[in-house]
Structures are given as structure tokens and as C-alpha cells.
C-alpha positions as CSV (number, residue, x, y, z in Angstrom):
1,M,-46.0,20.2,17.3
2,S,-43.3,21.2,19.8
3,D,-40.4,18.9,20.6
4,P,-41.3,16.2,23.2
5,V,-40.4,17.1,26.8
6,G,-36.9,16.0,27.6
7,V,-35.6,15.5,24.1
8,P,-32.2,17.2,24.0
9,W,-32.1,18.0,20.2
10,P,-34.1,20.0,17.6
11,A,-36.4,18.4,15.1
12,Q,-34.9,16.6,12.0
13,T,-31.7,15.8,13.8
14,A,-28.9,13.4,12.9
15,T,-25.7,12.7,14.7
16,G,-22.7,10.4,14.8
17,V,-22.1,7.8,17.4
18,G,-18.5,9.0,18.2
19,S,-15.6,7.5,16.5
20,M,-14.3,8.5,13.0
21,P,-11.5,7.1,10.8
22,G,-8.1,8.7,10.5
23,T,-5.7,10.6,12.8
24,D,-6.4,14.2,12.0
25,Q,-8.8,15.7,14.6
26,A,-9.2,19.0,12.7
27,E,-10.2,17.2,9.6
28,A,-12.6,14.9,11.5
29,I,-14.4,17.7,13.3
30,A,-14.7,19.7,10.1
31,V,-16.6,16.8,8.6
32,V,-18.8,16.4,11.6
33,L,-19.7,20.1,11.8
34,G,-20.4,20.2,8.1
35,E,-22.6,17.1,7.9
36,L,-24.4,17.3,11.2
37,P,-25.6,20.9,11.7
38,N,-28.2,20.1,14.4
39,L,-26.1,17.8,16.6
40,P,-22.4,17.7,15.9
41,H,-20.1,15.8,18.3
42,L,-16.5,15.6,19.4
43,P,-14.9,12.9,17.2
44,E,-12.9,10.0,18.7
45,L,-10.0,8.8,16.5
46,P,-8.9,5.4,17.9
47,S,-6.5,4.9,15.0
48,R,-4.1,7.1,16.8
49,G,-3.5,4.2,19.3
50,P,-3.8,3.6,23.0
51,G,-5.3,6.6,24.8
52,A,-7.4,7.5,21.8
53,D,-9.6,4.4,22.2
54,M,-12.9,4.6,24.0
55,V,-11.7,2.9,27.2
56,G,-8.4,4.6,27.5
57,R,-9.8,8.0,26.7
58,T,-12.3,7.8,29.5
59,A,-10.0,6.0,32.0
60,A,-7.4,8.8,31.7
61,L,-10.0,11.2,33.1
62,L,-10.7,9.1,36.2
63,V,-10.1,10.8,39.5
64,D,-7.5,9.2,41.9
65,M,-7.6,5.9,39.9
66,P,-4.6,5.8,37.5
67,V,-4.4,3.4,34.6
68,E,-1.8,1.9,32.3
69,T,-1.7,-0.2,29.2
70,T,-0.9,-3.9,29.0
71,A,-0.6,-6.3,26.1
72,R,-4.3,-7.0,26.6
73,G,-5.6,-3.5,27.0
74,W,-5.9,-1.2,30.1
75,R,-5.6,-1.9,33.8
76,L,-5.7,0.0,37.0
77,A,-2.3,1.1,38.1
78,E,-0.4,2.1,41.3
79,R,0.4,5.6,40.0
80,P,0.0,7.8,36.9
81,G,2.5,7.2,34.2
82,R,3.3,7.7,30.5
83,D,0.2,6.0,29.2
84,M,-2.1,8.4,31.1
85,R,-0.1,11.4,30.1
86,R,-0.4,10.4,26.5
87,A,-4.2,9.9,26.7
88,A,-4.6,13.2,28.5
89,G,-2.5,14.9,25.9
90,L,-4.6,13.5,23.0
91,L,-7.8,14.6,24.6
92,S,-6.5,18.1,25.3
93,A,-5.4,18.4,21.7
94,D,-8.9,17.3,20.6
95,L,-10.5,19.9,22.8
96,D,-8.2,22.5,21.3
97,A,-9.3,21.5,17.8
98,M,-13.0,21.5,18.9
99,E,-12.7,25.0,20.3
100,A,-10.9,26.3,17.2
101,A,-13.6,24.8,14.9
102,A,-16.8,25.3,17.0
103,G,-16.0,28.1,19.4
104,G,-19.0,30.1,18.4
105,Y,-21.4,27.2,18.2
106,S,-24.7,27.8,20.1
107,G,-26.7,24.6,19.5
108,V,-26.5,21.1,21.1
109,F,-23.0,19.6,21.0
110,K,-22.3,15.9,22.0
111,I,-19.4,14.4,23.8
112,Q,-18.8,10.7,24.5
113,L,-17.5,8.8,27.5
114,C,-17.3,5.1,28.3
115,G,-20.0,4.1,30.7
116,P,-19.3,2.6,34.1
117,W,-20.2,-1.0,33.4
118,T,-18.2,-1.2,30.1
119,L,-15.3,0.5,31.9
120,A,-15.5,-2.1,34.7
121,A,-15.7,-4.9,32.2
122,S,-12.7,-3.6,30.2
123,L,-10.2,-2.5,32.9
124,E,-8.1,-5.1,34.7
125,L,-7.5,-4.9,38.4
126,A,-4.1,-3.5,39.4
127,R,-2.6,-6.7,40.8
128,S,-4.6,-9.2,38.7
129,V,-5.5,-9.9,35.1
130,E,-9.1,-10.2,36.1
131,P,-11.7,-7.6,35.1
132,A,-12.6,-5.0,37.7
133,L,-16.2,-6.0,37.1
134,G,-15.6,-9.0,39.4
135,D,-14.7,-6.9,42.4
136,P,-17.7,-5.0,43.8
137,G,-15.4,-2.6,45.7
138,A,-13.5,-1.7,42.5
139,V,-16.8,-1.2,40.7
140,A,-18.0,1.2,43.3
141,D,-14.8,3.1,43.3
142,L,-14.8,3.2,39.5
143,T,-18.4,4.5,39.4
144,A,-17.7,7.2,41.9
145,S,-14.5,8.2,40.1
146,L,-16.2,8.3,36.7
147,A,-19.0,10.4,38.1
148,E,-16.5,13.0,39.3
149,A,-14.5,12.8,36.1
150,A,-17.6,13.2,33.9
151,A,-18.6,16.3,35.9
152,A,-15.2,17.9,35.5
153,H,-15.0,17.0,31.8
154,V,-18.4,18.6,31.1
155,A,-17.3,21.7,32.9
156,A,-14.1,21.8,30.8
157,V,-16.0,21.5,27.5
158,R,-18.5,24.2,28.6
159,R,-15.6,26.6,29.2
160,R,-14.5,26.1,25.6
161,L,-18.1,26.1,24.1
162,P,-19.9,28.5,26.4
163,D,-22.8,29.1,24.1
164,A,-23.5,25.4,23.4
165,T,-25.7,22.9,25.3
166,I,-23.6,19.9,26.1
167,L,-25.1,16.5,25.6
168,V,-23.1,13.6,27.2
169,Q,-23.3,10.2,25.7
170,F,-22.2,7.2,27.8
171,D,-21.2,4.2,25.7
172,E,-22.2,0.9,27.2
173,P,-21.6,-1.9,24.6
174,A,-20.8,-4.4,27.4
175,L,-24.0,-3.7,29.4
176,P,-26.1,-6.6,28.1
177,G,-23.2,-9.0,28.9
178,V,-22.8,-7.5,32.4
179,I,-26.5,-8.1,33.2
180,E,-26.6,-11.6,31.6
181,G,-23.4,-12.7,33.3
182,S,-21.5,-13.4,30.0
183,V,-18.4,-11.2,30.6
184,P,-15.4,-13.7,30.7
185,T,-12.8,-13.9,33.4
186,A,-9.1,-13.7,32.4
187,S,-8.8,-17.4,31.6
188,G,-12.0,-17.4,29.5
189,L,-13.1,-20.6,31.3
190,R,-15.5,-18.8,33.7
191,R,-17.8,-15.8,33.6
192,V,-18.1,-12.8,35.9
193,P,-21.3,-13.2,38.0
194,A,-24.3,-11.3,36.5
195,V,-25.1,-7.9,37.9
196,E,-28.7,-7.3,38.8
197,E,-30.5,-4.9,36.4
198,S,-31.5,-2.6,39.3
199,V,-27.8,-2.4,40.4
200,A,-26.7,-1.7,36.9
201,A,-29.4,1.1,36.6
202,D,-28.2,2.6,39.9
203,G,-24.6,2.7,38.6
204,L,-25.7,4.4,35.4
205,A,-27.8,6.8,37.4
206,A,-24.9,7.9,39.5
207,V,-22.8,9.0,36.5
208,V,-25.8,10.4,34.6
209,A,-26.8,12.7,37.6
210,A,-23.2,13.9,38.1
211,T,-23.0,15.5,34.6
212,S,-25.7,18.1,35.4
213,A,-26.4,17.9,31.6
214,P,-28.6,16.1,29.1
215,T,-27.4,12.6,28.7
216,M,-27.7,9.7,26.2
217,L,-27.0,6.0,26.8
218,H,-25.7,4.2,23.7
219,C,-25.4,0.5,23.2
220,C,-24.8,-1.1,19.8
221,A,-24.9,-4.7,21.2
222,P,-27.9,-7.0,20.9
223,R,-30.4,-7.7,23.8
224,L,-30.3,-4.1,25.0
225,P,-31.9,-3.8,28.5
226,F,-34.1,-0.8,27.8
227,G,-35.7,-0.9,31.2
228,C,-32.3,-0.4,32.8
229,L,-31.5,2.5,30.5
230,T,-34.8,4.3,31.2
231,R,-34.4,3.9,35.0
232,S,-31.0,5.6,34.9
233,G,-32.5,9.0,34.5
234,A,-30.9,9.5,31.0
235,T,-32.5,12.0,28.6
236,A,-32.1,9.7,25.6
237,V,-31.2,6.2,24.4
238,S,-29.3,5.1,21.3
239,F,-29.2,1.7,19.6
240,D,-28.5,-0.2,16.4
241,L,-31.8,-0.7,14.5
242,A,-30.5,-3.9,12.8
243,L,-30.0,-5.7,16.1
244,L,-33.5,-5.1,17.4
245,R,-35.7,-8.2,18.2
246,R,-39.4,-8.1,17.8
247,E,-39.8,-8.2,21.6
248,D,-37.7,-5.0,21.9
249,E,-40.3,-3.0,20.1
250,N,-42.7,-2.8,23.0
251,A,-39.8,-1.6,25.2
252,I,-39.0,1.1,22.7
253,G,-42.7,2.1,22.7
254,E,-42.4,2.6,26.5
255,V,-39.3,4.7,26.0
256,A,-41.0,6.9,23.4
257,E,-44.1,7.3,25.5
258,S,-42.0,8.5,28.4
259,G,-40.8,11.4,26.3
260,L,-37.1,10.4,26.1
261,G,-35.1,11.1,22.9
262,I,-34.4,8.0,20.8
263,A,-31.3,7.9,18.5
264,I,-31.8,5.1,16.0
265,G,-28.7,3.6,14.3
266,A,-30.1,3.1,10.8
267,V,-27.0,3.6,8.5
268,P,-24.3,0.9,8.2
269,A,-21.1,1.8,10.1
270,V,-19.0,0.3,7.3
271,E,-19.5,0.3,3.6
272,T,-21.3,-2.7,2.1
273,A,-22.1,-3.8,-1.4
274,R,-25.6,-2.4,-1.0
275,S,-24.6,0.8,0.9
276,G,-21.6,1.9,-1.1
277,G,-19.2,1.2,-3.9
278,A,-19.5,1.6,-7.7
279,Q,-23.1,0.3,-7.8
280,A,-24.3,2.3,-4.8
281,M,-27.7,3.9,-4.9
282,T,-27.8,7.7,-4.8
283,T,-27.7,9.5,-1.5
284,E,-31.3,10.6,-2.0
285,R,-32.5,7.1,-2.6
286,A,-30.5,5.7,0.3
287,A,-31.8,8.4,2.6
288,R,-35.3,7.6,1.6
289,D,-34.8,3.9,2.4
290,I,-33.2,4.9,5.8
291,A,-36.0,7.2,6.7
292,G,-38.5,4.6,5.7
293,S,-36.9,2.1,8.0
294,V,-37.2,4.5,10.9
295,V,-40.8,5.5,10.1
296,G,-41.6,1.8,9.7
297,L,-40.4,1.0,13.2
298,W,-42.4,3.9,14.6
299,N,-45.5,2.7,12.8
300,R,-45.1,-0.9,13.9
301,I,-44.9,0.2,17.5
302,G,-48.1,2.2,17.0
303,L,-46.8,5.6,18.1
304,L,-48.1,8.9,17.1
305,A,-46.4,10.0,13.8
306,D,-46.3,13.7,14.9
307,A,-43.8,12.9,17.6
308,L,-41.3,11.1,15.4
309,T,-39.7,14.2,13.8
310,G,-38.7,15.8,17.1
311,Q,-38.2,12.7,19.2
312,V,-35.9,10.6,17.0
313,A,-32.4,11.3,15.8
314,V,-30.9,9.3,13.0
315,T,-27.3,7.9,13.4
316,P,-25.0,5.3,12.0
317,A,-25.4,1.8,13.5
318,C,-22.2,2.3,15.5
319,G,-18.9,4.2,15.5
320,L,-17.2,4.9,12.1
321,A,-13.6,4.1,13.1
322,G,-13.6,1.1,10.8
323,A,-15.0,2.9,7.8
324,S,-13.1,4.6,4.9
325,P,-13.0,8.4,5.2
326,A,-15.3,8.6,2.2
327,W,-17.9,6.3,3.7
328,A,-17.7,8.0,7.1
329,R,-18.6,11.3,5.4
330,D,-21.3,9.7,3.2
331,A,-22.8,7.9,6.2
332,L,-23.2,11.1,8.1
333,T,-24.6,12.8,5.0
334,R,-27.2,10.0,4.7
335,C,-28.2,10.3,8.3
336,Q,-29.0,14.0,8.0
337,A,-30.7,13.5,4.7
338,A,-32.9,10.8,6.1
339,A,-33.8,12.9,9.2
340,N,-34.8,15.7,6.7
341,L,-37.0,13.3,4.8
342,I,-38.9,11.8,7.7
343,P,-41.7,14.5,7.7
344,E,-42.2,14.0,4.0
345,L,-42.6,10.2,4.5
346,I,-45.0,10.8,7.3
347,E,-47.1,13.0,5.0
348,E,-47.0,10.3,2.3
349,G,-48.3,7.8,4.9
350,A,-45.2,5.6,4.5
351,P,-45.8,2.1,6.0
């Protein structure tokens, strides 16, 4: 069976969410390229400090909206300064390392950016400690600026990897809270008013369309608004399998039937007594269990088994920045091994 229409990766694919441990980009990208042959990604290394984190890395790309650090995180600023220059320098060095390691790569290659709603929930206003999310004008400006920045960033990556197909992942861990109205104000005593789901979808759609590339929306928070994600025009969605509620499964079925790619976070992002350590199961046994959990979800939803191998990618549950280097590598190995085993489990009729 051919890959479902719209799925931006080949069959039996695994990938990472984005972040990796450590501070050596050349080492991190070597691991990613070695363990994830079908869908490698540009690693993020937040251990390097401000500017290497998800919010700062994206905020430094914003067009005509400078940012700076505070004791609490990042805020909009009056003019560009040292913090933006440092973030831009880190990203430039990462792109240099990417080009050196993957310059001849001709498959699908993933890059990650913070999505507009998480960015608005994380950035403070320039003259206030309140989140930009509470100011509709600031949100509109941020969304427009991010759309322009995303387009420019994709173009820059394409110049360095001219033979690759670029897949853009927008990270939106704050999206459920934005829609539910649970994002706190600076005092913590109040909450920023909820954003209507249709408005949230429109904001996502603006940045998705600007990339002119396949896109994936990732959220590793509970109560993921699948309808909002699918209305955004994204090519794929990504989530943490362990956080799914039973009522989410129908929504996933609708996503699958629409032909979108589905990246399932089925491998723990940090080592646990069951997943690693001296008593850890072998990679082969662990991969079989992981593949079984993915096939089990697909079967519970009642979807055609033939579509699973091409439509689903296996990932860690979330970023791997908090993992040990050994576990980060092992987690990616298990993801790819599980993706390879899915056709076998389907043949066996795994429940």
C-alpha cells in the first residue's frame, strides 16, 4: 500500500521530538542521523542556557519584535540586545553543524519552532510582567512576526540542505491551557481569558501556511485539542501516548481518516526502572512492547491496519533534554526498532 496522502515521511519511520542532552551539537546531530535514518531532525540543546531553549531559540528569529531575558524567562524588548545576539549565534552554529553532518542528505529532515500560542503564553510584554497572551494586539503581532520568521528560517535551512524535504514542527505545549483559560497571570492569582478554539486554529493556520512546507504540530500536554490541530492545515500531529484519554481516541481516528501523519510518543523521555538501568529489558523486547502499544491503539480505534506502517511515526514521549546521553541514544534506537517491527506485529495479528 502506498503512503497515505499528506503523510510527510516514508513507511517505518521514527523521529525525535527535538531536544537532546548535552552541549555538543556535532555529537547530538551525529546521534540523530545515526539512529533516525528516515526522519532525522535538528537537535535542540537547552543545556547551553538562554537562547538554546525552545522559547528563546524561536523568539530570536522574530521579525521586528526583539526580545530579552529576565529572571523569569523571556520578554519583548525595546531593541535587539546581547540576549538576541547570543541566541542567534547558537542557532547559526547549529545550522553550520547540521550542514557539515547532513549536507548531502536527500530525505525528509525536521526542524522545530515554538508555536504562536506557546510563544504568546511564555513571552512577557515589554513594559509589563504579564504574558503577551493577555494582549490581543500583541498576540496578532507575534503571530504575524512568527509566520514571517518561520518562512525565512525554512528558506535558510533549505539553502543548507538543498536536496532534503524540510518538515517544520511547531511545539505547542501550552495550547490546551490557552484554550481552557488556565494560563496564569504574573501574580498567579488570575488566569488569562480562554482563547476560542477557532481563533487558536486560525493562529496556527497562519504560521503553518507561511512555511510553504510540510508541517507537524506537537503537544506533549494532556487534553490535546485535536480538532484545533486538524483545522490548522498541518500535515501531521504529534502527541504523548501515555497522556491520551479514552475520549481522545475517536478524535485520533478522525485525524487518521483524514490522511494526516500521526507521530506517537511511545518511548519514555527519561530513563525509568522499567525502561532502563541494570535490569532493563533488551532493546528488541522493549521495541516489541513499544510497537505493540502503537498497534494496540490503532486496533482499538478500529482503523485499517494496512495504513499504520506508513501513516504513523514512533517518537519519544517528549524532548530528551532531561535524559542521560546514553538513554537519549537508546530511546531513539528503540523508536526506530519499534517502527521496523510494526509490520511484523500486524502480520501476527497483535491485539
